[in-house]
N, C-alpha and C positions, 0 to 999 in steps of 0.2 A: 743732803736730802735732794738738792737740785740735781746732782749727778744721777741718783737713782730714778728720778722722774724722767730724765732723758733716756735712760736705759729702758724704763718701762714704756716710754713712748715708741722707741725703736722696736721693742718686742711686740707692742700692739700693732704697729705698722707691718712688721713681718708676718704676724699671724693673719692679719686682714688680707694680705696679698696671697698667702698660702691658701686660705679658705676661698678666695676668689678663683684661684687656679682650680680648686676642687669643687667648684660650684655645681658640677654635674652630680655630686654626691648629696647635695642638699635634699633632706627628706628621706634619705635611704642610707644614712651612715651605719645602720645596723644590718643592712641587707645587701649592700653592694660594695665592691672594692674598685679602686681606680684602675683604669687602663684595660685589663682583660682578666680572664679566669685562668691564667697560666701561673707565672711566678708569684703574683700577689696572693693567689689562693694557697700556694705552697707555703709562702711565708706566714700566712694566717694560721695554717695548721702547725707550723713550727713554733710560733708564739704560743699557741694553745698547749702544745706538748710541753714546752718549757715551763709554763705556768702551773702545770699539774704534776711535774716530776722533778726530782732533785737532780740538777744537772751534773754531768760528768761521772756519775756512779751507776753501776749495775746495768739494768735493762734500759736506762735512758739512752744509751748508745745505740740500741737496736731500733728504736722508734717503732713504727707500725707498718713500714713499707718494705718492699723487696723480700717478703717472706718466701722461703724459710732462711734467707741469708741473714747474717748478723752484722751489726755495726753501721747501719744505714745513715745514722746521724753524722758520721765522719765522711760522707760523700760530698758534703757541701758546707757552707758557713752555717754555724749553729745558731747565731743571733741571740745568744744568751744574755749579752749585755743590754739588749733592748727590753729586758723584762722589768727594768725599773720604771718603764713607761707602760708597757702592755700588761704586766702582771697585776698591778693594782686595779686596772680597769676590769679585769676578769675576776679577781678575787672579790670585788665589790658588786658583782652580779652582771657586769657587762659581758656580752658575747664576744667570741673571737674576732668577728668581723669588725665590730666597734673598736676592739683593742687594736686591730691592725690599722684602721683608719686614723685613730688618735696617734699611734706611733708614727705613721706615715707623715702626717701633717707636722708632728713634733720634730721630725728629722730636718725638715726645711727650716723651721723656726730656730731650732737649737744650733744648726750649722751657721745660720746667719748671725745669731747672737755670739757664737764662738769667734767668728771672724771679726765681728764688731769689737769684742773684748781685746783681741790681739792687736788690731790696728789702733784702738784707743790707747793701749799700753805704749805703742811706738810713737804716736803723734799727739796724744792728749787732746784730740779733736773729735768731738762726737759726730760732727758732720762727716768727716773723713771716715770714721768708723762705720757710720750708716751706709756709706757707699760700698765699703768692703763687704759688709753684711749682705747687701743685695747681690753683689757680684758672686759671692761664694754660695750663699743660701739658695739663690734662684738662677744659677748658671744655666745657660742653654744645654750644656752637656747633661745636666740632671734631667732635663725634659726628654732626652733621648733614652733615659733609663728609668722611667717612672715605674716600670714593672719590677725593678730590682731594689728591694728595700735595703739589702745589705750594702749596696753602693751609695745609697742616700745617707747612711749612718756614718758620717765623717766628722761629727761635731766635737769629738774629744781631741783630735789632732791639733786644731788651732789653739785650744786651751793649753795643750802640752807645750807648744812653742811659746805661748805667752808666759808660762811658768819658767821656761828657760831664760827668756829675756829678763824677767823679774829677778831671777837668781843671779844672772851675770851683772845686773845693775847693783844689787845689794845682796851678798851671799847669805841668805837665810835658808835654813834647812827645810822650812815648811814648803818652799817653792820646789825643792828637789822631791820632797814627798809627793807634792801635787803632780809634778811631772811624771813620776813613776806610776802613781795611781791612775792618772789619765791615760797613759799608754796601755796599762792593763785593761782599763775599761774599753779603750778603742779596740784592743784585740778581741775582747769579748763581744763587741758590737759588730765588727767586721775585720776579720783577720787580714784581709788584703792590705789595709792601710798600715798595719804594724810593720809589714815587710816593705811596702812601697815607700814608707817614710824613712827607711834606713839611709838612702843617699841624701835626703833632705836634711836630716838631723846631723849626719856626718859632715855635710857642707857647712851647716850652722856652727858646729864646733870649730871647724877650721877657720871660718870667717870671723866669728865674734869672740871666740875663746882662745885664740892662739897666743895672745900675750897675757892671759890670765895666769895667776899662780898655779903651779902644777897640781897642788892639792885641790883647787877648785875644779880644774879640768877632770881630775881623777874622780871627784865626787859626782860630776855630771855623768861621766861614763859609767860609774858604779850604779847610779840610779837607773840609768838606761838598762844596764845588765840585770838589775834586780827585777825590772818589769818583764824582761824576757824570761828570767828564772821563774817568776810566778806563773807565766803562761806556759812554761815548758812542759809540765805534766799533760796538759791538754794537747799541746803540739805533738808530744811523743805518742799519745794514744791515737791521734790522727794518723801519724806516721805508721804505727804498728798495724792498725786496721787496713790502711791503704796498701801497705807492703804485703800483708797476708793475702790480700785479694788481687795483688798485682796491678793496682790502680796507679798509673803514672801519667804525667802529661808529656807527650812526645814533642820533639822539636817542630814537627809539622803542625801540630795543634797550636803551639805558640805562634808559629808563623801565620797561620790562618786567622788567628784572633788578635793580630797586631794591627795598629793603625797604619794607614797609608799616608804618604806625604801630602796627599790631597785632603786628608781627613779634617784639617782645620777649616775647610770651606764646605765640608759635608755635614749637613745638619739634619736633625730629625725633621721629616717633611711637614709636620704639623705646626711648626713655628710660624707666627704671624708675619714677621718682617722678612726673615731670611728665606727667600724663595729660590735660591740657587740649587740646581739639580744635584742631588747627592751622588758623589762618585764612589762611595764606599762599596766594598765587596760584600759586606754584611753589616747589620746594625751596630755591632760592637766597634766598628771602625769609624763610626760617625762621631768625631771628637770636636765638633765645632764648640768653642767656648766663648763665643761672643765677639763682636767687633767694637763695641763702645769702650770697654775697659782697655783693650790694647791701644786704641786711639788716644785715650786719656793719658796713658803712660808715655806714648810717643810725644804727645804735646808737652808734657812736663819735662821730658829729656831735652826737647828742642828749646823750650822756654828758659830753662835754667842753664843751658850751655853758654859759657862765656869764654872768649879767647883769653889766654893767660899763660902762666908758667905750667908747663907740662913735664911730666916725668919722661925721661929718655928710655927708649927700649933697651932691654938687657940682652946680652949675648948676641951682638950684631953678626958675628961670623956664623954662629949656629943658625940664626934666622935666615941668613943668605943661603946656606946649604939646604935648609928645610924648604925654603921657597923654590929653590932650583929643582929639588926632588919632586915637590908637589907639581911644578909646572910640567916636568917630563911625564909624570904619570897621568896628569890631566890630558896631555896630548895622546898618550896611549889609550886612555878611556875613549876619547873622541874618535880615534882611529877604528875602534870596533864597530862604529856606526855602519861602516861599509863591509863588515863581516870579520870573521876570525882570520888571523894571520900568524905566521911563524917564520922566524929567521934562524938559520943554522950557521954557526961559526965553529967549525971543528966539532968537538964534543959538546959545545955549549949551544943550547936551543932557547931562544927567546920567543915567547908566543903570547897572544892575547885572544881570548875567545869571547868574553863578555866584559862589560865595563865595571862589574862588581868589585873585583880585587884592586884594579888601579884606582878606582874612586875611593876605596877604603883608605889607600895610602894618601890620597889627596885630602880626605877628611882628617886623618891624623895630622898631616902637615898643617892644615888650617887651624886645628885645635892648638898645636904648639905655637904657631904664630900669634894666635889670639892671646894665649896666656903669657906670652913674653912681650906683648905690645905695651906701648906707653900708657894708653887709656886703661888697659886692664890693671897695670901696676899702680896707677893712681887710685882707681877704685879699691883695689886690694889694701892699699895703705890707709885709705880713709875709712875703710869698713862701712861703706855706704849701705844703709839699710835698703834703700830703693834698689840699688844694684844687686844686692843679695837676692831679693825676691824676684827680680826680673831674671837673673841667672838661674835661680831654682826653677822658675816656670819653664825656661828653655830646656834646661837639663831634663826635667821630668817629661817634657814633650818628646825629646830624643828617645828616652826610655820607652815611651808608649809605642814607638815604631817597631819594637820587638827585636829579635836577634838578627833578622835580615831585612833591613828597611827597604820599602818598596815605594814606587811612584806609579800610579795607575795600574797597580797589580804586578808591576815588573820590578824585580829586585835590583837596586842600584848600588847597594853596599854589600860586600861579601859578609861582613859581620858589623852589627851596630853596637852602641854602648850597652844595650841590654844583655848582650852576650857576655860582657864582663861580670854582670851580676849573677849569671848562671853558675859561677864557681862557688857561690854561697849556698849553704843548706837552705832548702825551701824553694829557691829560685830555679834549681836544676831541673826539678820535675814536679813542682807543686802548683804552678800558676799557669792557667790556660790562656788568660786574657791580659797580655801586657798593655793593651790599649787603655786599660783602666788606670794606668799611671797618670792619665790626663787629669784625674781628679786632684792629684797633687799639684799639677800645673794650675788648675783652677783656683786652688787655695793661694798659691804664691801670686797668681795674677790678681786675685782679690785684694790682697794686702798691698801689692805694688800700686794698684789703682787708687786705693785709699790714700796712700802716701803721696801719689802724684796729684790727686785733687787738693790735698792739703798744701802742697808746694805751689800749685797754680793759683790758689786763692788766698795765700798767706797774707798778702798786703792789701787785700780788698776789704771793704766795709762789711759789716755783718749782713746788711741787707743784700749786698751783691753775692756774698757767700751762700746765703740761704737760697736766693733765687737761682744761682748757678747749680746748687745741689739739687733743687727741684727739677731743673731741666735734665741734669745728668741721671738722676734716679728714674725719671720718666722714660728716658731713652733706654736705660738698662732694663727696666721692667718690660718695656715693649719688645726688647730684643729677646726676652725669654717667654713672652706670652704665647700660650698654646691652648688648644682644646683638650681637656682631660676627660675621656669618656668614662662612664660608670658601668661596671659589669655586675649584673645582679646575681646573687647567690641563692635567691629564694627557691629556685627549682632544684637545688642540690639537697635532696632529702635522704634520710637514713633508710637503708634496705631493711625489710622486715625479717630480722633474724629470729625465726621461731623455733629453731632447734639448736642443739649444742654442736657447734662446729669449731674447728681450730683456727680457721682463717677464712678470708673472703677473697675471691678473684673476680674481677670485672672484665668482661669481653665486649668489644674488641680490646685487646691488650697491645700496647706499644705506641698508641697515639699520645702525644705530650699532654694535651688538654684532658683527654679521658683518663689518663693515668693520674694526673694531679687531682682530678675530681674524685677518683677512687680513694686516693690517700686522704683527701679532705673529709670524705664521708666516714672515715674511720673514727672521727671524733664523736660520732653518734653511737656507733656500736662497740667501740673500744677493742676491736679485734684486729690482728695483723692482716695486712692485705698483700697479695702477691704482686700487685701492680706497684710501680714506683717511678719516680722521676727525681733526678738530682744532677749534681755536677758530674758524677760518674755513673756508669752502668756496670754492675758486677758481671762477671763472666756467666754465672748461672742464669741471670735474667736475660742476657743476650741470647743464650742457647734456648731458653724457654720461648722467647719471642719468635725465634727462627723455627722451632719445632711446631708451634701453633700455626705459623704461616704455612708450614708443610702439611698441616693436619696430621701430625705424627701422633698416633694414639698411645705410643709407649710412654709419653710424658705423664699421663694421668696416674698410673700406679705410684710413680715417684712423688708426685705432688700430694697424693693422699696417704703416703706412708707414714706421715707424722700426725695424722688426724683427719677427720671429715672436713670437707671443703665446701663452702657455699659459693656457687657460681652465679653471678649476676650478668645478664645479657642486656645491653642497652638497645632497645628496639629502634631508637632514632638513628643509631649508628649501624644498624643491621636491617635496613628496610626490606631486603630480599629474604630475610630469615635464614641466611646461610649458617650463621653461628648457632642459631637455635636448633636447626636440623642436625648439625654436626655434634653438638653437645648431647642432644636427645638420643642420638644414635650410640654415642660412646659412653655416656654416663647413665642416662635413662631414668633418673629419679627426680621428677618435677617437684618443685617446692613453692609454687605460687606464681602469679603473674599479674600484670596490670597493663594499661595502655602503653606505658613507656618502658616496661622491663619484664624480663622473664627470669625465673630463678630455678636452679637445679642444685641438688646436694650430691656431692661425690663422696660416698662412704669411705671410711678408712680402709686402706688396703695394706695388708702386711706383706712386706717384701722379704723373700727368703734370704736369710743372712749368708754372707760369703763364708764358705767352708775354708778353714785353715788347712793348707797343704804345702808340700815342699816345692821348691823351684826345680823346674826341669831344664836340662841343658839343651840349648838351641844350637843346632849344627849350622844351619844357614837360613837365610830369608831371601826370597825373590819377590820383587814387585814388578808386575807387568813383564815377567820373564827375565828381569835384569837383577843380578845379585846385588844385595845391599851391603854396604860397609857397616860392620857391627863393632861395637866397643863395649866391653863389660863394665857396668857401673858398680858402685860399692854395694847397692842394694840387691845385686844379682840380676837386674834387668839388663837387656842388651840395648844399648843406646844407638841411635842412628839419626840421620837427618834427611828424610825423604818426603817429597810431596809431589803430587801430580803436576805435570807440566802446564796444565790448563784447568779451569773449573771442572768439577765432577761431571763426567759424561754418563756414568751408570754402568760402565763395563770394566772398571779398574779391578785388579786382582793382586792379592798378596798371598804367597805360599810360605808357610813356616815348616821347616824340617827339623825334627828332634834327632838326637844322636842315637836313639833306640826306641823300641816299642814301649809306650808308657800309657798309664791311665791319666787322661787329661780332664781336669775339673774346671779350669779357668784360663782364658786368654785375656791378657791386659795390654791394651794399646794406648800408649801415651800420645797426646796431641801436641803439635808444635806450639809456637808462640801465640797463634791466633786460635782461641777456643772454638771458633765456628768452623774450623777446618777439620771436622770429623765427618765420617761417612753418614750421609743422610739416612740410608737404610742399608742393611747388610745381610748377606747369607754366609753362614759359617758352616763349613763341611769338614769332615775328618776322613782319613784314609790310613790304612795299615801299609799299603804298598805304593801309593801315589797314582794308582790307576782307578780303583773303585772308590767312589766318594759317597758319604752318607751325610744327609743334612742334620745339623745339630741345633742351629739357631737361625731364625729368620724374622726380622722385625725392623722397624724404624729404630734409629740409634739416639734419638733425642732424649729419651729417658735416662739411659746410662751416661750420656754426655752431661746432662743436667746434674745428676748425682755426683759425677766425677768433679765437676766444677765446684760443687758445694764442699766436697771433701778437700780439694786442693785447687784453688783457682789459678795459681801460678803454673802448676804442672799437672793439669787434669789427665787422669788415666782412666780410660773406658774399660770396665771389667765385665767381660761376657762369660756367664756361667753356662757350661755345656753338659753338665750332668754326669761326668765321670765315664768316659768311653775310652776304649783301648785304641790307640792310634799312634802313628809316627809323623803323619803329615796333617797340617791344618791349613785350610784354604779359606780366605775371607774375600768375598766378592762385593763390590759396591753395586747397589741396586737403585741408586737415586742420581738423577742429573740435576745439577745446580748451576745456574748461569753466573753465580758470583764467587762461590767458595771452592777452594781446592780441598783435597784430602791430604793431610800431612801426618807423618808418624815420627815421633821423637824417641820412643822406646817400645820394646816388646818384651813381655814376660809371659811365660807359660807355667802354670802350677798343676801339680798332680802327684802321683805316687807310683809304686810298683804295681804291675799287673796282678790282679787278684787281691790286692790289699785295700785297706780303708783309705780315706782321704788324707789322713795324717801320716801315712807311711812314707818312708824316705824314697826319693827318686833314684833312678839309675844314672850314674855318671860315666 
């Protein structure tokens, strides 16, 4: 009973501090969210959607954003696991905003309690556990990510580690079941941590389980595998949707969203105590995890260090060779400070341009020397719990530096430890922000800090321990103290949908906050919205945004081909009335207005279906008077790899010559790897002799590009219908200048039939 009272006291303390941080929300827990109306508002909508739809089946995957695209819930973390907190709030009558705020506060409290439980399991000290709970539950890194609910939801991982420690101490199946269930729940709360915990749990098995009976180790690995197997259907559906839409994380994205070596001193500017200017290139790189906890750990290491018998280093000759190699490459890295150099000795050339590659060799050498040192071997034999969590914190920090570690924005290692993880499924193209590995470091740091406090105060009286704990807790809380602003949602009201429409589009489109508000507003009218914001942007949405920026009117028929569309124009974001005039000119069906908004209805527009016809044989293709290399593909298309040398100027030209006079119905142009590299506007002409040309098609190309991306996002093909004309030559001219995007062609197909025959007649070969 006494134990539970202490746990309850810790929970009350954590809750009180969490509410103190959120004091800006007092009086408006149902009408405001913490931080801003960006990601918190999106998470509010996702929690609402999950509470009213059965997850992972049917239309749940589509959500209500990015209409008419499908599968938008797979563009970011689904947060389904948090429904055990937010769901009951909504089912009992609370609104989505209240549900979000309750969930948000609960993530801090539950994370603190989970770290508390883990450290208590290791030390049997409630005071040490309380320290760990504060370090993890209210880490300064969390304050840099108040807008990211999925990042805060890390409370299952400490409990999963606790279950592993309990199982290794006394092999009871219930702890394996708990471990597996907690890993599944963690994956449903935040998928990041299931993958980012792989090195941590792997190291745990090596550290604590290497001498356990093989059956016990097999049981642990099996429980871990079962957790992944239970999550696998969701992961595979994510993979399928993202693969269908060509959504991948590039190496460049991972590099951009990795932490910098200076990240540990780069904090969110709002912290009360830490006023060092942030050196981070972007907010994701601000990985300051506090100064008090590391000092506590260093003090414990210094205090407990005693001279005595030490283990001797292993493999002395190997260490000597490694040290020599590391020294040589360190000298090479230093030499590049004065510029690149090269030395030729016959056919052998030795050169150095940047310090990245030689420093990578130095890093590997230092790692080998560390793992063969006497100190490491001693810690390894003793299975020191403090050492394990310190090493886990350092290891995870290295992973947060991403595939190419940098200092002050300059890469100093050719490849970092994270590059090794990229050989695993998921890490290769699934995660954009390696910097978030630092949350694993924060957990390990929290446990190490609790153990350190326990060791420092082990021989002290209870009065001294309590007084010391109060000082440490005060310093830890001060290290995390910040102002959390409240962003009101009261002004986000439902648009008056007075007519039957298929979807809603809000203009201006493309601004992050406006798009998120548009998605959030769908909870009132329950209609799909064209707007969207998530971890990915599908190709069709990128094309739509570009077409609207170009005021390309060809986009409207494609948007309305699936049903009537309600268009809402935000007057506050359109003070000059430019969007109102544009839509009024192109759509022309007003549907009401107010001081803040203007509405139009775009009626359904039937698009003429593509006529089936035979493939015509292409004799040659010239782009800007230069012949293109063509290769016949299995589907009959002629594949090529051409793009303009510079962004579109408006005078580019492609001429297609058929092998004979044919009736042409359609010209299909495949776009390259970038879906935005389509002609902004085009003129298509035909000729029977290559001298006299007749115009067949002239328009912006945004509409056909948008439809092409919806049909096949990975390999969009623009299909131009030209009505069935007799010709041998087809000329396509670019009519748009674009300062950013080139025009690229990956394939060309021409369809038609015999002269004088219908569209289904066979072509002449």
